C-alpha positions as CSV (number, residue, x, y, z in Angstrom):
1,M,-15.5,11.3,7.6
2,S,-13.7,14.0,5.6
3,N,-14.5,15.2,2.1
4,L,-12.5,16.7,-0.6
5,I,-13.8,19.7,-2.5
6,V,-12.1,20.0,-6.0
7,H,-12.2,22.8,-8.4
8,G,-10.9,21.0,-11.5
9,G,-9.8,21.9,-14.9
10,T,-6.3,23.3,-14.0
11,P,-3.3,21.6,-15.5
12,L,-1.0,20.5,-12.6
13,R,2.6,21.5,-12.9
14,G,5.8,21.4,-10.8
15,R,7.8,19.0,-8.6
16,V,6.7,16.6,-5.9
17,V,8.8,14.7,-3.3
18,P,6.7,11.6,-2.5
19,S,6.5,10.0,0.9
20,A,7.6,6.4,1.9
21,N,5.3,3.4,1.2
22,K,3.0,2.6,4.1
23,N,3.2,-1.0,3.0
24,A,6.8,-1.1,3.8
25,V,6.8,1.3,6.7
26,L,4.1,-0.6,8.7
27,P,5.7,-4.0,8.6
28,I,9.1,-2.6,9.2
29,L,7.7,-0.8,12.4
30,C,6.3,-4.1,13.5
31,A,9.8,-5.7,12.9
32,T,11.4,-3.3,15.3
33,L,9.9,-5.1,18.1
34,L,12.2,-8.1,17.5
35,T,15.2,-6.3,18.8
36,D,16.0,-4.5,22.2
37,Q,18.6,-2.4,20.5
38,P,18.1,1.3,19.5
39,L,16.9,2.0,15.9
40,R,16.7,5.2,13.9
41,L,14.4,5.4,10.9
42,H,14.4,8.2,8.4
43,G,11.4,9.5,6.3
44,V,8.8,8.0,8.4
45,P,5.5,9.3,6.9
46,D,2.8,11.2,8.9
47,I,-0.1,8.9,8.3
48,T,-2.8,7.6,10.5
49,D,-1.6,3.9,10.7
50,V,1.9,5.0,11.8
51,R,0.4,7.1,14.5
52,K,-1.6,4.1,15.7
53,I,1.4,1.7,15.9
54,L,3.6,4.3,17.7
55,D,0.9,4.7,20.1
56,I,0.9,0.9,20.7
57,F,4.6,1.1,21.3
58,R,4.2,3.7,23.9
59,T,1.5,1.7,25.6
60,L,3.8,-1.3,25.9
61,G,6.5,0.8,27.4
62,S,8.9,1.3,24.4
63,E,10.8,4.5,24.0
64,V,9.4,6.5,21.0
65,E,11.0,9.8,19.8
66,L,9.7,11.3,16.6
67,D,11.0,14.5,15.1
68,E,8.0,16.0,13.4
69,T,10.1,18.2,11.1
70,T,12.7,15.7,9.8
71,R,10.4,12.7,10.2
72,T,13.1,10.9,11.9
73,L,12.0,8.2,14.4
74,Q,14.1,6.8,17.2
75,L,12.9,3.5,18.9
76,H,14.0,1.5,21.7
77,H,12.0,-1.6,22.8
78,R,14.3,-2.5,25.8
79,D,11.6,-2.0,28.4
80,T,8.7,-3.2,26.3
81,R,6.0,-5.4,28.1
82,F,3.0,-7.1,26.7
83,D,-0.1,-8.2,28.7
84,A,-2.6,-10.3,26.7
85,S,-5.3,-9.5,29.2
86,S,-5.2,-5.8,28.7
87,H,-3.3,-4.8,25.7
88,R,-5.2,-4.7,22.4
89,L,-3.9,-4.3,18.9
90,P,-5.9,-1.8,16.8
91,E,-8.5,-3.5,14.6
92,E,-8.9,-0.6,12.2
93,M,-5.7,-1.6,10.2
94,R,-4.7,-4.9,8.7
95,S,-1.1,-4.5,9.5
96,S,-1.8,-5.2,13.2
97,I,-1.6,-8.9,12.3
98,M,2.1,-8.3,11.7
99,L,2.6,-7.4,15.4
100,V,1.8,-11.0,16.2
101,P,5.3,-12.7,15.4
102,P,7.4,-10.3,17.3
103,L,5.1,-10.4,20.3
104,L,5.1,-14.2,20.1
105,A,8.8,-14.3,19.9
106,R,9.5,-12.0,22.8
107,F,6.6,-12.8,25.1
108,G,5.2,-16.0,24.0
109,V,1.7,-14.6,23.4
110,A,-0.2,-12.0,21.4
111,R,-3.8,-11.1,21.3
112,L,-5.5,-9.8,18.0
113,E,-9.0,-8.5,17.6
114,D,-11.0,-11.0,15.5
115,N,-12.3,-8.5,13.1
116,V,-9.0,-6.8,12.1
117,K,-9.5,-5.0,8.8
118,G,-8.2,-2.5,6.3
119,C,-9.6,-1.2,3.1
120,T,-12.9,-2.7,2.0
121,L,-11.4,-4.7,-1.0
122,G,-13.6,-7.7,-0.4
123,V,-13.1,-10.9,1.7
124,R,-9.6,-10.8,3.2
125,E,-9.1,-13.9,5.1
126,I,-6.7,-14.4,8.0
127,D,-6.4,-18.2,7.5
128,P,-3.0,-17.9,5.7
129,H,-1.6,-16.1,8.8
130,V,-3.1,-18.6,11.2
131,D,-1.5,-21.3,9.2
132,I,1.9,-19.7,9.5
133,F,1.5,-19.1,13.2
134,R,0.6,-22.7,13.8
135,S,3.4,-24.1,11.5
136,F,6.1,-22.3,13.6
137,G,4.6,-23.8,16.8
138,G,2.1,-21.1,17.8
139,E,-1.3,-22.1,19.1
140,V,-4.3,-20.1,18.0
141,E,-7.6,-20.0,19.8
142,R,-10.7,-17.7,19.8
143,A,-11.4,-15.8,23.0
144,S,-14.3,-13.3,23.5
145,G,-14.0,-11.4,20.2
146,S,-10.4,-11.8,19.7
147,L,-7.7,-14.3,18.7
148,L,-5.1,-15.4,21.2
149,I,-2.0,-16.8,19.9
150,H,0.6,-18.3,22.3
151,S,3.6,-20.6,22.4
152,A,5.2,-22.2,25.3
153,Q,8.3,-23.2,23.3
154,P,10.6,-21.3,21.1
155,L,9.5,-20.9,17.4
156,K,10.7,-23.8,15.2
157,A,12.0,-23.5,11.6
158,V,9.6,-24.8,8.9
159,R,9.1,-25.1,5.2
160,H,5.9,-23.5,3.9
161,W,4.1,-23.0,0.6
162,L,1.5,-20.3,0.5
163,D,-1.8,-20.8,-1.3
164,Y,-1.3,-17.5,-3.1
165,A,1.3,-14.8,-3.0
166,S,0.1,-12.7,-0.1
167,V,2.2,-9.7,1.0
168,T,1.4,-9.7,4.6
169,A,1.5,-13.5,4.9
170,T,5.0,-13.4,3.4
171,E,6.1,-10.7,5.9
172,N,4.6,-12.6,8.8
173,F,6.5,-15.7,7.6
174,V,9.8,-13.8,7.6
175,L,9.0,-12.3,11.0
176,C,8.4,-15.7,12.5
177,A,11.4,-17.2,10.6
178,V,14.0,-14.8,11.9
179,A,13.0,-15.7,15.4
180,A,13.0,-19.4,14.9
181,Q,16.0,-21.7,15.3
182,G,17.2,-23.1,11.9
183,E,16.5,-22.6,8.3
184,S,13.0,-21.9,7.1
185,M,11.9,-21.7,3.4
186,L,8.8,-20.1,2.0
187,T,7.5,-21.0,-1.5
188,N,5.1,-18.6,-3.4
189,A,6.4,-15.6,-1.6
190,A,5.2,-12.2,-2.6
191,C,8.0,-10.1,-4.1
192,E,6.5,-6.5,-4.4
193,P,8.9,-3.6,-3.9
194,H,7.6,-3.0,-0.3
195,V,8.3,-6.6,0.5
196,Q,11.9,-6.3,-0.8
197,E,12.3,-3.1,1.3
198,F,11.0,-4.8,4.3
199,C,13.5,-7.8,3.8
200,R,16.3,-5.4,3.3
201,F,15.5,-3.8,6.6
202,M,15.5,-7.3,8.2
203,V,19.0,-7.8,6.8
204,M,20.2,-4.5,8.1
205,M,19.2,-5.7,11.6
206,G,21.2,-8.9,11.1
207,A,18.7,-11.4,9.6
208,D,20.1,-14.0,7.1
209,I,17.7,-14.0,4.1
210,D,18.2,-15.3,0.6
211,G,16.0,-14.9,-2.5
212,I,14.8,-11.3,-1.9
213,G,12.7,-10.3,-4.9
214,T,11.9,-13.8,-5.9
215,S,9.0,-16.2,-5.1
216,R,11.2,-18.4,-2.8
217,L,12.7,-17.0,0.5
218,T,15.2,-18.8,2.7
219,V,15.6,-17.6,6.2
220,R,18.2,-18.7,8.6
221,G,16.8,-17.6,12.0
222,G,17.7,-17.8,15.6
223,A,20.5,-15.1,15.9
224,P,19.9,-12.0,18.0
225,L,19.0,-8.9,15.9
226,S,20.7,-5.7,16.3
227,G,19.7,-2.1,16.1
228,G,20.8,0.3,13.2
229,E,19.6,3.0,11.0
230,F,17.4,2.9,7.8
231,T,16.0,5.3,5.3
232,F,12.8,4.5,3.5
233,E,12.4,4.7,-0.3
234,E,9.8,6.8,-2.1
235,D,6.4,4.9,-2.6
236,F,6.0,3.8,-6.1
237,H,2.2,4.0,-5.6
238,E,2.5,7.8,-4.8
239,I,5.1,8.3,-7.6
240,T,2.7,6.7,-10.1
241,T,-0.3,8.8,-8.7
242,F,1.3,12.1,-9.2
243,L,2.5,11.2,-12.6
244,A,-1.1,10.2,-13.5
245,L,-2.5,13.5,-12.1
246,G,-0.1,15.4,-14.4
247,A,-1.2,13.3,-17.3
248,I,-5.0,13.4,-16.8
249,T,-5.0,17.3,-16.1
250,G,-2.7,17.9,-19.2
251,G,0.1,19.3,-16.9
252,D,3.7,18.6,-16.4
253,V,4.6,16.9,-13.1
254,E,7.9,15.7,-12.0
255,V,8.3,13.3,-9.2
256,R,11.5,12.2,-7.4
257,N,12.1,8.5,-8.0
258,S,15.1,6.6,-6.7
259,T,13.9,3.3,-8.0
260,P,13.1,3.6,-11.7
261,D,13.9,-0.2,-12.0
262,N,10.4,-0.8,-10.5
263,F,8.7,1.0,-13.4
264,P,9.1,-0.8,-16.8
265,L,5.6,-2.4,-16.7
266,I,4.0,0.8,-15.2
267,D,5.6,2.8,-17.9
268,R,4.2,0.5,-20.6
269,T,0.8,0.8,-19.1
270,F,1.0,4.6,-19.2
271,A,1.9,4.2,-22.9
272,K,-1.4,2.3,-23.5
273,F,-3.2,5.6,-22.8
274,G,-0.8,7.7,-24.9
275,V,1.4,8.8,-22.0
276,Q,5.2,8.5,-22.1
277,V,7.2,8.4,-18.9
278,E,10.7,9.7,-18.7
279,H,13.2,8.8,-15.8
280,K,16.2,11.2,-15.6
281,N,18.5,12.2,-12.9
282,G,16.4,10.7,-9.9
283,W,13.2,12.2,-11.3
284,S,10.3,10.8,-13.2
285,R,8.0,12.7,-15.6
286,A,4.8,11.8,-17.5
287,L,4.5,13.4,-21.0
288,R,1.6,13.4,-23.5
289,S,1.2,15.0,-26.8
290,G,-2.5,15.9,-27.5
291,P,-5.4,14.2,-25.7
292,L,-5.2,10.9,-23.8
293,K,-6.0,8.2,-26.2
294,V,-6.3,4.4,-25.7
295,Q,-3.7,2.7,-28.0
296,T,-5.1,0.2,-30.4
297,P,-3.6,-3.3,-29.9
298,F,-1.8,-5.0,-32.8
299,T,-4.1,-8.1,-32.4
300,S,-7.3,-7.2,-34.2
301,N,-10.8,-7.4,-32.4
302,V,-9.4,-7.3,-28.8
303,L,-9.6,-4.6,-26.2
304,T,-6.6,-2.9,-24.7
305,K,-6.3,-4.3,-21.3
306,V,-4.7,-3.8,-17.9
307,E,-4.4,-7.0,-15.9
308,A,-3.6,-6.5,-12.3
309,A,-2.2,-9.4,-10.0
310,P,0.7,-10.0,-7.6
311,W,4.1,-8.5,-8.5
312,P,5.7,-8.7,-11.0
313,Y,2.2,-8.3,-12.7
314,F,0.8,-4.6,-12.8
315,P,0.1,-3.7,-9.2
316,V,-3.6,-4.2,-8.1
317,D,-3.4,-1.0,-5.9
318,L,-2.8,1.1,-9.0
319,L,-5.7,-0.2,-11.1
320,P,-8.2,2.6,-10.0
321,I,-5.6,5.2,-11.0
322,F,-5.6,3.8,-14.6
323,I,-9.5,3.3,-14.6
324,A,-9.6,7.1,-14.1
325,L,-7.2,7.6,-17.2
326,G,-9.3,5.2,-19.1
327,V,-12.5,7.1,-18.3
328,H,-10.9,10.4,-19.5
329,A,-9.1,8.8,-22.7
330,Q,-10.6,8.4,-26.0
331,G,-11.2,4.7,-26.7
332,N,-12.2,1.7,-24.8
333,A,-10.2,-0.5,-22.3
334,L,-10.6,-3.5,-20.2
335,F,-9.4,-3.6,-16.5
336,W,-9.0,-6.8,-14.7
337,N,-8.4,-7.2,-11.0
338,K,-7.3,-10.8,-10.5
339,I,-7.1,-10.6,-6.7
340,Y,-10.0,-8.9,-4.9
341,D,-13.6,-9.6,-5.5
342,G,-15.0,-6.5,-4.0
343,A,-12.6,-3.9,-5.4
344,L,-14.5,-2.7,-8.5
345,G,-17.9,-2.0,-7.1
346,W,-17.2,1.7,-6.9
347,T,-17.1,2.2,-10.7
348,G,-20.7,3.1,-10.7
349,E,-19.8,6.4,-9.0
350,L,-18.0,7.3,-12.3
351,S,-21.3,7.6,-14.0
352,K,-22.1,10.5,-12.0
353,F,-19.4,12.4,-13.9
354,G,-21.0,11.2,-17.2
355,A,-18.5,8.3,-17.6
356,H,-19.6,5.1,-19.4
357,V,-18.2,2.1,-17.4
358,F,-19.5,-1.4,-17.8
359,S,-19.0,-4.0,-15.1
360,S,-18.4,-7.4,-16.8
361,D,-18.2,-9.3,-13.5
362,P,-16.8,-8.6,-9.9
363,H,-13.2,-8.7,-11.4
364,R,-13.4,-6.8,-14.7
365,V,-14.7,-3.5,-16.0
366,V,-14.6,-1.9,-19.4
367,T,-14.2,1.9,-19.7
368,F,-15.8,3.6,-22.8
369,G,-13.8,6.8,-22.8
370,G,-13.9,10.1,-24.4
371,N,-17.5,11.1,-23.3
372,P,-18.1,14.6,-22.2
373,L,-17.5,14.7,-18.4
374,T,-19.3,17.1,-15.9
375,P,-18.6,17.9,-12.2
376,A,-20.3,15.8,-9.7
377,V,-20.7,14.7,-6.0
378,V,-19.4,11.2,-5.5
379,E,-19.0,8.7,-2.7
380,S,-15.8,6.8,-2.2
381,P,-15.7,3.4,-0.5
382,Y,-12.9,2.9,2.2
383,I,-10.2,2.2,-0.4
384,I,-7.3,4.5,-0.5
385,R,-6.6,4.8,-4.2
386,V,-10.2,4.7,-5.1
387,A,-10.7,7.9,-3.4
388,I,-7.7,9.2,-5.3
389,A,-9.1,7.9,-8.6
390,L,-12.4,9.7,-8.1
391,F,-10.4,12.9,-7.3
392,M,-8.2,12.5,-10.5
393,V,-11.4,12.5,-12.7
394,A,-12.8,15.5,-10.8
395,S,-9.4,17.3,-11.1
396,S,-9.7,16.8,-15.0
397,I,-13.1,18.4,-15.2
398,E,-13.7,22.1,-15.1
399,G,-16.1,23.1,-12.3
400,R,-16.7,22.1,-8.6
401,S,-16.8,18.4,-7.6
402,E,-16.8,16.8,-4.1
403,I,-15.3,13.4,-3.1
404,R,-17.2,12.4,0.0
405,N,-15.6,10.0,2.6
406,A,-12.0,10.6,1.2
407,T,-10.5,10.0,4.5
408,P,-8.7,6.8,3.5
409,I,-6.2,8.9,1.5
410,R,-4.7,9.9,4.9
411,R,-3.8,6.3,5.5
412,A,-1.2,6.4,2.8
413,H,-0.4,9.9,1.6
414,P,0.7,12.6,4.1
415,H,0.2,16.2,3.0
416,F,-1.6,15.0,0.0
417,V,-3.6,18.3,-0.4
418,E,-0.6,20.5,0.3
419,N,1.3,18.7,-2.4
420,L,-1.6,19.2,-4.9
421,R,-1.9,22.8,-4.1
422,S,1.9,23.2,-4.8
423,L,1.2,22.0,-8.3
424,G,-1.6,24.5,-8.7
425,A,-4.6,22.5,-7.8
426,R,-7.6,24.0,-6.1
427,V,-8.6,21.5,-3.4
428,E,-9.5,21.5,0.2
429,W,-10.7,19.2,3.0
430,T,-14.0,19.9,4.5
431,N,-15.9,18.3,7.5
432,E,-12.7,17.5,9.3
433,E,-12.8,14.7,12.0
């Protein structure tokens, strides 16, 4: 694992151009297997999960050309072949499960490692995906440490209602539905910005989808998909991260942002900590006057709170970023993760900085901010934005801190350290893999 060494206390200033959202890029890459026509994708981020999927494509015989300078990717899956007896999908990333529908549609079979996983956010079942594969006509069986999914017949259109608004289950439904003959409908669909971006890519390839951005999607499938050209949007997670870094260090960071319409609730959440966000001419900027301070609710005797749940709630992935702000800000705040039961166990690491954080239960923590903080050596779990949250706290404290096991950052944010240095941060990787 790699660690981050941070010499904090420097206000970060400057401009950053964020990368694309890995949660849009990965399902889109999986979706490209549904066509045998050439595709050109612009702004493909240099992250570990992308490299793994491209390696799979090469193994399967696809044509893969990536311009490392412009990050333009050209794909052509005309000679792609899949052999369930020898080909394996990587178990280190949860997005592997979205390779199943295109493989099932093209080859009638897919094989998935039984313990496919991503960040350690708690129990993340694959049952919703199995339900979707079976509803479209796939047969799922266990075979020596893996799942074998196969279908002797073309996929059939269905109507399905998800137990909860799962992002990857929604994307897997769409991937199956565009390959199935007839009209399919999904109720309780996830509608996060990256799901919308994924659906727009499918439409670019010729898919017929209604309800993008809502909780009900209708897909009329069965038509051949074409190739084409697509440019990824900036990652709203990364935009928020750099805005928060500017705020917590008392600096002034501007971040390119072509989708400010995604930010009203995020902006209001920043305001709860005394930070005002400005969107102007394609750039976003977080401003604060004086120290960070938790704003007092109008309702007496209640805590200021940040409730995170599926979009259009406040995004769960961004909760650690705001916990870092809460630790640094004067005042108390409640943070509530309504999805994952193992996503807040890391908050004990904040006490090493001198922070006061109380865990109410597996889903809620309270920060008692404004305490003097000191540099520390902390351990990050395998959760991308927890590593970043610990870095944020360290960057706001004068002196040397170390974030151990910060490797997950590389799964989502290419050139993270380089961008930080351009803003004036004193930071470096150590113990490179």
